[in-house]
C-alpha beads as a LAMMPS data file, in Angstrom:
LAMMPS data file: protein, C-alpha beads

141 atoms
140 bonds

1 atom types
1 bond types

-500.0 500.0 xlo xhi
-500.0 500.0 ylo yhi
-500.0 500.0 zlo zhi

Masses

1 110.0

Atoms # bond

1 1 1 23.820 12.878 -33.283
2 1 1 21.407 15.657 -32.243
3 1 1 18.635 13.908 -34.169
4 1 1 19.116 10.767 -32.057
5 1 1 18.823 12.753 -28.823
6 1 1 15.789 14.568 -30.160
7 1 1 14.009 11.305 -31.009
8 1 1 15.026 9.793 -27.660
9 1 1 13.456 12.734 -25.796
10 1 1 10.294 12.576 -27.902
11 1 1 9.882 8.844 -27.281
12 1 1 10.713 9.186 -23.593
13 1 1 7.908 11.710 -23.020
14 1 1 5.392 9.440 -24.737
15 1 1 6.544 6.367 -22.793
16 1 1 6.372 8.143 -19.431
17 1 1 2.818 9.289 -20.127
18 1 1 1.803 5.727 -21.044
19 1 1 3.302 4.303 -17.857
20 1 1 1.128 6.306 -15.468
21 1 1 -1.866 4.177 -14.448
22 1 1 -4.624 3.945 -11.867
23 1 1 -3.694 1.153 -9.476
24 1 1 -4.730 -0.532 -6.235
25 1 1 -2.437 -1.862 -3.552
26 1 1 -3.327 -3.938 -0.503
27 1 1 -1.346 -3.266 2.665
28 1 1 -1.480 -5.630 5.651
29 1 1 -1.339 -3.954 9.039
30 1 1 -0.719 -6.566 11.706
31 1 1 -1.632 -6.682 15.376
32 1 1 -3.623 -3.458 15.711
33 1 1 -6.596 -2.687 17.933
34 1 1 -10.055 -2.880 16.320
35 1 1 -10.570 0.833 16.972
36 1 1 -7.475 1.627 14.874
37 1 1 -8.871 -0.464 12.010
38 1 1 -12.139 1.480 12.245
39 1 1 -10.203 4.771 12.175
40 1 1 -8.315 3.654 9.048
41 1 1 -11.623 2.744 7.382
42 1 1 -12.918 6.302 8.002
43 1 1 -9.720 7.716 6.534
44 1 1 -10.417 8.832 2.959
45 1 1 -7.093 10.282 1.788
46 1 1 -3.941 8.416 2.804
47 1 1 -0.446 9.888 3.093
48 1 1 3.120 8.616 3.515
49 1 1 4.023 9.353 7.147
50 1 1 7.522 10.823 6.879
51 1 1 7.096 13.075 3.832
52 1 1 3.348 13.728 3.989
53 1 1 2.978 12.867 0.288
54 1 1 -0.542 11.919 -0.823
55 1 1 -0.536 8.234 -1.887
56 1 1 -4.203 7.700 -2.718
57 1 1 -7.597 6.968 -1.187
58 1 1 -8.643 4.216 1.232
59 1 1 -11.066 2.052 -0.759
60 1 1 -11.741 -0.619 1.840
61 1 1 -10.582 -2.247 5.058
62 1 1 -11.192 -5.867 6.017
63 1 1 -10.143 -7.354 9.331
64 1 1 -9.334 -10.817 10.554
65 1 1 -8.338 -12.128 13.961
66 1 1 -4.660 -11.611 14.729
67 1 1 -2.675 -14.668 15.740
68 1 1 0.260 -14.628 18.148
69 1 1 2.759 -17.253 19.309
70 1 1 2.847 -18.218 23.003
71 1 1 4.988 -20.611 25.013
72 1 1 3.107 -23.169 27.101
73 1 1 4.321 -24.348 30.490
74 1 1 6.090 -27.368 28.960
75 1 1 8.076 -25.155 26.537
76 1 1 5.903 -25.942 23.513
77 1 1 5.078 -23.040 21.140
78 1 1 1.414 -22.636 20.172
79 1 1 -0.361 -20.148 17.947
80 1 1 -3.513 -18.565 19.396
81 1 1 -5.870 -15.769 18.405
82 1 1 -5.269 -12.502 20.243
83 1 1 -8.452 -11.313 21.961
84 1 1 -7.810 -7.582 21.557
85 1 1 -5.891 -7.433 18.244
86 1 1 -6.776 -7.731 14.539
87 1 1 -4.906 -7.784 11.244
88 1 1 -6.282 -5.249 8.755
89 1 1 -6.084 -5.512 4.968
90 1 1 -6.192 -1.909 3.711
91 1 1 -6.966 -1.388 0.010
92 1 1 -5.577 1.863 -1.383
93 1 1 -6.332 3.286 -4.847
94 1 1 -4.101 5.881 -6.481
95 1 1 -2.063 6.759 -9.535
96 1 1 1.176 4.843 -10.013
97 1 1 4.062 5.669 -12.287
98 1 1 5.478 2.438 -13.649
99 1 1 9.143 2.702 -14.544
100 1 1 11.493 0.129 -15.940
101 1 1 12.698 -1.020 -12.525
102 1 1 10.490 0.815 -10.021
103 1 1 6.834 1.593 -9.324
104 1 1 6.065 4.801 -7.457
105 1 1 2.920 6.458 -6.171
106 1 1 3.544 10.214 -6.079
107 1 1 7.277 9.622 -5.556
108 1 1 6.928 6.896 -2.898
109 1 1 8.451 3.588 -3.992
110 1 1 5.984 0.688 -3.826
111 1 1 7.169 -2.936 -3.839
112 1 1 5.412 -6.127 -2.799
113 1 1 6.802 -7.033 0.621
114 1 1 7.984 -3.476 1.192
115 1 1 7.204 -1.609 4.387
116 1 1 5.193 1.635 4.368
117 1 1 4.541 4.093 7.174
118 1 1 1.149 5.643 6.467
119 1 1 -1.298 8.083 7.998
120 1 1 -4.874 9.165 7.490
121 1 1 -6.782 11.955 9.151
122 1 1 -7.607 9.635 12.057
123 1 1 -4.780 7.050 12.329
124 1 1 -1.044 6.440 11.917
125 1 1 0.189 2.911 11.146
126 1 1 2.863 0.799 9.487
127 1 1 2.152 -2.025 7.069
128 1 1 3.564 -4.196 4.312
129 1 1 2.453 -4.226 0.679
130 1 1 0.876 -7.608 -0.121
131 1 1 -0.788 -7.100 -3.519
132 1 1 -0.465 -4.654 -6.402
133 1 1 -3.202 -4.523 -9.050
134 1 1 -1.883 -2.558 -12.023
135 1 1 -4.698 -3.478 -14.435
136 1 1 -7.306 -0.946 -13.271
137 1 1 -6.932 1.613 -16.055
138 1 1 -10.273 1.857 -17.859
139 1 1 -11.690 -1.353 -16.388
140 1 1 -15.227 -1.240 -15.033
141 1 1 -15.525 -2.151 -11.374

Bonds

1 1 1 2
2 1 2 3
3 1 3 4
4 1 4 5
5 1 5 6
6 1 6 7
7 1 7 8
8 1 8 9
9 1 9 10
10 1 10 11
11 1 11 12
12 1 12 13
13 1 13 14
14 1 14 15
15 1 15 16
16 1 16 17
17 1 17 18
18 1 18 19
19 1 19 20
20 1 20 21
21 1 21 22
22 1 22 23
23 1 23 24
24 1 24 25
25 1 25 26
26 1 26 27
27 1 27 28
28 1 28 29
29 1 29 30
30 1 30 31
31 1 31 32
32 1 32 33
33 1 33 34
34 1 34 35
35 1 35 36
36 1 36 37
37 1 37 38
38 1 38 39
39 1 39 40
40 1 40 41
41 1 41 42
42 1 42 43
43 1 43 44
44 1 44 45
45 1 45 46
46 1 46 47
47 1 47 48
48 1 48 49
49 1 49 50
50 1 50 51
51 1 51 52
52 1 52 53
53 1 53 54
54 1 54 55
55 1 55 56
56 1 56 57
57 1 57 58
58 1 58 59
59 1 59 60
60 1 60 61
61 1 61 62
62 1 62 63
63 1 63 64
64 1 64 65
65 1 65 66
66 1 66 67
67 1 67 68
68 1 68 69
69 1 69 70
70 1 70 71
71 1 71 72
72 1 72 73
73 1 73 74
74 1 74 75
75 1 75 76
76 1 76 77
77 1 77 78
78 1 78 79
79 1 79 80
80 1 80 81
81 1 81 82
82 1 82 83
83 1 83 84
84 1 84 85
85 1 85 86
86 1 86 87
87 1 87 88
88 1 88 89
89 1 89 90
90 1 90 91
91 1 91 92
92 1 92 93
93 1 93 94
94 1 94 95
95 1 95 96
96 1 96 97
97 1 97 98
98 1 98 99
99 1 99 100
100 1 100 101
101 1 101 102
102 1 102 103
103 1 103 104
104 1 104 105
105 1 105 106
106 1 106 107
107 1 107 108
108 1 108 109
109 1 109 110
110 1 110 111
111 1 111 112
112 1 112 113
113 1 113 114
114 1 114 115
115 1 115 116
116 1 116 117
117 1 117 118
118 1 118 119
119 1 119 120
120 1 120 121
121 1 121 122
122 1 122 123
123 1 123 124
124 1 124 125
125 1 125 126
126 1 126 127
127 1 127 128
128 1 128 129
129 1 129 130
130 1 130 131
131 1 131 132
132 1 132 133
133 1 133 134
134 1 134 135
135 1 135 136
136 1 136 137
137 1 137 138
138 1 138 139
139 1 139 140
140 1 140 141
């Protein structure tokens, strides 16, 4: 019996080491001011808001016009671009630990569709994970 536990522990350590990979995630931050998007782009290191845990580095920020729903005088709903708001797509690169049923970045659980409260040196914001790219390990960019 002890041999089985010994082999399990040996294999577990090897598997855990193999599951840690460089990864990129894309977080959408909706309806923010353009100045906030610029502050996020300056950011550098990015942290989880509540715990202060380092998640990774801001690799890039792209913006697009934010759209909102309005009610016209006749009660009809229309979608229009907001003049003073943008949606930002924030690309974050860091090390992820890939488990059997969870992916974490420095202890913070990352799931597509999941909400994250994040902060940089210059901005605090909340977004949703849209994309996870787990195939970065060793690939040339």
